[in-house]
C-alpha positions as CSV (number, residue, x, y, z in Angstrom):
1,X,79.9,74.1,71.6
2,X,78.5,76.8,69.7
3,X,78.5,80.5,70.4
4,X,76.8,83.4,69.3
5,X,78.7,86.3,67.1
6,X,79.2,89.2,69.1
7,X,78.8,92.8,67.4
8,X,82.0,94.4,66.7
9,X,84.0,96.4,69.8
10,X,82.6,99.9,70.1
11,X,84.2,102.7,71.8
12,X,87.5,102.0,74.3
13,X,86.5,102.4,78.1
14,X,89.8,101.2,79.6
15,X,93.3,99.2,79.3
16,X,94.3,95.5,80.4
17,X,96.4,96.6,83.5
18,X,96.9,92.9,85.0
19,X,95.4,89.6,84.6
20,X,95.1,87.3,87.4
21,X,94.6,83.5,87.9
22,X,93.9,81.4,91.3
23,X,94.9,78.1,90.3
24,X,93.9,77.1,94.0
25,X,90.9,78.8,95.8
26,X,91.4,81.3,98.1
27,X,95.2,80.9,98.2
28,X,97.8,83.9,96.5
29,X,97.4,85.0,93.1
30,X,99.6,84.2,90.1
31,X,100.2,86.9,87.7
32,X,100.1,86.7,84.0
33,X,101.0,88.8,81.2
34,X,98.2,86.6,78.6
35,X,95.8,84.4,79.4
36,X,93.1,82.0,77.6
37,X,89.7,83.2,78.6
38,X,87.5,79.7,78.0
39,X,83.9,78.7,78.4
40,X,84.6,78.1,81.8
41,X,86.6,81.2,82.9
42,X,90.3,82.0,82.8
43,X,92.1,78.9,82.1
44,X,93.4,77.0,85.0
45,X,91.5,79.4,87.2
46,X,90.3,77.8,90.6
47,X,90.7,74.3,89.5
48,X,91.5,73.3,92.9
49,X,89.8,73.8,96.3
50,X,90.0,72.4,99.4
51,X,86.9,71.6,101.3
52,X,85.9,71.5,105.2
53,X,85.4,68.7,107.1
54,X,81.5,67.4,107.7
55,X,80.9,70.6,105.0
56,X,80.5,68.3,102.0
57,X,76.5,68.8,101.4
58,X,76.9,72.3,102.6
59,X,76.0,75.0,99.9
60,X,80.0,76.4,100.6
61,X,81.7,73.6,101.5
62,X,85.7,75.5,100.5
63,X,88.2,76.2,103.0
64,X,88.9,79.9,102.3
65,X,90.5,82.8,103.6
66,X,86.9,83.6,105.3
67,X,88.1,80.6,107.8
68,X,91.4,80.9,107.5
69,X,93.5,84.4,106.5
70,X,96.7,83.5,105.9
71,X,95.9,81.1,103.3
72,X,96.3,83.9,100.7
73,X,99.9,83.8,101.5
74,X,100.4,79.8,100.2
75,X,101.3,80.4,96.4
76,X,100.0,78.4,94.0
77,X,101.9,77.8,90.8
78,X,100.8,75.7,87.5
79,X,103.5,72.8,87.2
80,X,103.1,72.6,83.3
81,X,101.6,75.9,82.3
82,X,100.9,74.9,78.6
83,X,98.1,72.7,79.6
84,X,96.3,75.2,82.4
85,X,93.0,73.3,83.0
86,X,94.8,70.0,83.1
87,X,97.7,70.8,85.1
88,X,99.0,69.8,88.6
89,X,99.8,72.3,90.9
90,X,102.8,73.2,93.2
91,X,102.2,75.2,96.1
92,X,104.6,77.1,98.2
93,X,103.7,77.3,102.2
94,X,104.7,81.2,104.1
95,X,107.6,79.1,105.4
96,X,109.2,78.2,101.9
97,X,108.4,74.7,101.9
98,X,106.6,73.4,98.6
99,X,104.1,70.3,97.8
100,X,102.2,69.1,95.3
101,X,98.5,70.4,96.4
102,X,97.4,67.1,96.4
103,X,100.3,66.0,99.0
104,X,98.2,64.9,102.3
105,X,100.9,66.8,104.5
106,X,99.6,69.9,103.0
107,X,96.4,69.3,103.6
108,X,96.9,68.5,106.9
109,X,98.9,72.1,107.6
110,X,95.8,73.6,106.5
111,X,93.7,72.0,109.1
112,X,92.6,68.6,110.5
113,X,90.3,66.6,108.1
114,X,91.0,69.2,105.1
115,X,91.0,67.6,101.7
116,X,91.5,68.6,98.5
117,X,89.3,68.6,95.7
118,X,90.0,69.2,91.8
119,X,87.3,71.3,90.0
120,X,86.7,70.7,85.9
121,X,85.3,74.0,85.3
122,X,86.7,75.9,88.4
123,X,84.8,77.0,91.6
124,X,83.7,80.5,91.7
125,X,81.8,82.3,94.2
126,X,79.2,83.3,91.1
127,X,80.6,83.5,87.9
128,X,83.6,82.8,85.8
129,X,85.4,86.3,85.7
130,X,85.4,89.2,87.8
131,X,86.9,92.8,86.6
132,X,87.6,95.7,88.6
133,X,89.2,99.4,87.8
134,X,91.9,100.8,89.0
135,X,90.2,104.0,90.0
136,X,87.8,101.9,91.8
137,X,90.8,100.0,94.0
138,X,92.2,103.4,94.7
139,X,89.1,104.9,95.9
140,X,87.6,102.0,98.1
141,X,90.8,101.5,99.7
142,X,90.9,105.3,100.4
143,X,88.2,105.0,102.1
144,X,89.4,102.2,104.8
145,X,92.6,103.8,105.1
146,X,94.2,100.9,103.6
147,X,97.0,100.5,101.1
148,X,95.6,100.4,97.3
149,X,96.0,96.5,95.8
150,X,93.9,95.3,94.0
151,X,94.8,92.0,95.1
152,X,92.5,92.7,98.0
153,X,89.4,91.9,95.6
154,X,90.9,89.1,93.9
155,X,90.1,90.1,90.5
156,X,91.0,88.4,87.2
157,X,91.0,91.4,85.4
158,X,92.2,94.5,86.0
159,X,91.3,97.6,83.8
160,X,92.5,100.9,83.6
161,X,89.9,103.2,82.8
162,X,89.5,105.8,80.1
163,X,86.9,107.7,82.7
164,X,88.9,110.0,85.2
165,X,86.1,108.4,88.3
166,X,85.8,105.3,89.8
167,X,82.9,103.2,89.7
168,X,82.8,103.2,85.8
169,X,82.5,99.1,85.6
170,X,79.1,99.6,87.3
171,X,78.3,101.5,84.0
172,X,79.1,98.4,82.0
173,X,76.4,95.9,83.1
174,X,74.6,94.8,80.9
175,X,77.1,95.4,77.7
176,X,79.7,93.5,76.0
177,X,83.5,94.2,76.4
178,X,85.8,93.1,73.8
179,X,89.1,92.1,75.3
180,X,91.9,91.3,72.9
181,X,90.3,88.2,71.1
182,X,87.6,87.6,73.8
183,X,84.0,88.9,74.6
184,X,82.9,88.7,78.3
185,X,78.9,90.3,78.8
186,X,79.3,91.8,82.0
187,X,76.4,90.6,84.0
188,X,76.1,92.2,87.5
189,X,78.1,94.1,90.0
190,X,80.4,92.0,92.7
191,X,79.2,91.4,95.9
192,X,81.5,91.3,98.5
193,X,82.8,89.6,101.8
194,X,85.4,90.0,104.4
195,X,88.0,88.9,102.3
196,X,88.7,92.0,100.8
197,X,89.5,93.3,104.9
198,X,92.7,91.1,104.8
199,X,96.2,92.3,103.5
200,X,96.9,89.7,100.4
201,X,100.8,90.5,101.5
202,X,100.5,89.5,105.3
203,X,97.5,87.6,105.4
204,X,96.1,89.3,108.6
205,X,92.9,91.3,108.5
206,X,93.9,95.1,108.8
207,X,91.4,97.3,107.2
208,X,87.3,98.0,107.7
209,X,87.5,97.6,103.7
210,X,84.1,95.9,103.5
211,X,82.5,98.6,106.1
212,X,83.6,101.0,103.7
213,X,82.3,99.3,100.5
214,X,78.9,98.2,102.7
215,X,78.0,102.1,103.2
216,X,79.1,103.8,100.2
217,X,78.7,101.1,97.2
218,X,75.6,99.0,98.5
219,X,78.7,96.5,99.8
220,X,79.6,95.9,95.9
221,X,82.8,96.8,93.9
222,X,83.8,95.5,90.6
223,X,81.5,93.3,88.4
224,X,80.9,89.4,87.7
225,X,81.0,88.4,84.0
226,X,80.5,85.4,81.9
227,X,82.3,84.5,78.6
228,X,80.3,85.4,75.3
229,X,83.4,84.7,72.8
230,X,86.6,82.5,73.9
231,X,89.8,83.9,73.2
232,X,93.2,85.4,74.3
233,X,93.7,88.5,76.0
234,X,96.8,90.3,77.4
235,X,98.3,93.0,79.5
236,X,97.6,96.2,77.7
237,X,95.2,95.1,75.6
238,X,92.3,97.7,74.7
239,X,89.0,97.2,76.6
240,X,85.9,98.4,74.2
241,X,82.3,98.1,75.0
242,X,79.5,96.9,73.0
243,X,75.7,97.7,74.6
């Protein structure tokens, strides 16, 4: 697939603080020190998802944290990290048992009639890459009196901004971010749902974070982007912007 060259990077707006992959939709994040960004998003991200019984023709058939908050305590890891988009996935349950993602015992544990599906391009709620800044995470969690934890927002890329204020990422919409060897067009703000209320460590709703985001930020936090130049991204890479 051909791609159009983007202008060279401009001013630095931040530094990559964290990279996160979700091999199974709604299960726990896999922390990374580097990751390949492809046309379909971060390699190996959300390539597997569980489907609710009878919901196959629904616009959103996925079994997620919305229905089952404890899903975020199931830890999914790629069995073959060198082949992220083709790899099988091992899932450790909250009780410590480990299953391959397609093991029917795992699906049965999640609920009657639930089945797993493998997805060639990943199942994203909107766009392939989600980004948020550390200052936005801290500000919103403080509003809701919740511990500051970026994983409440399930981002792919967490950025420490150069700006000494929250919500700097809103100003990036319509621009291209150059991150490592990749370039990401920031397309729009990220609308949020009740998942942000769930503590990713305990799997229990413990905050009114969505209410705070709705009151203060029109229910949006962070931004969505699409890849305009694939490439390798690493923790500590500078993030530069081109308008």
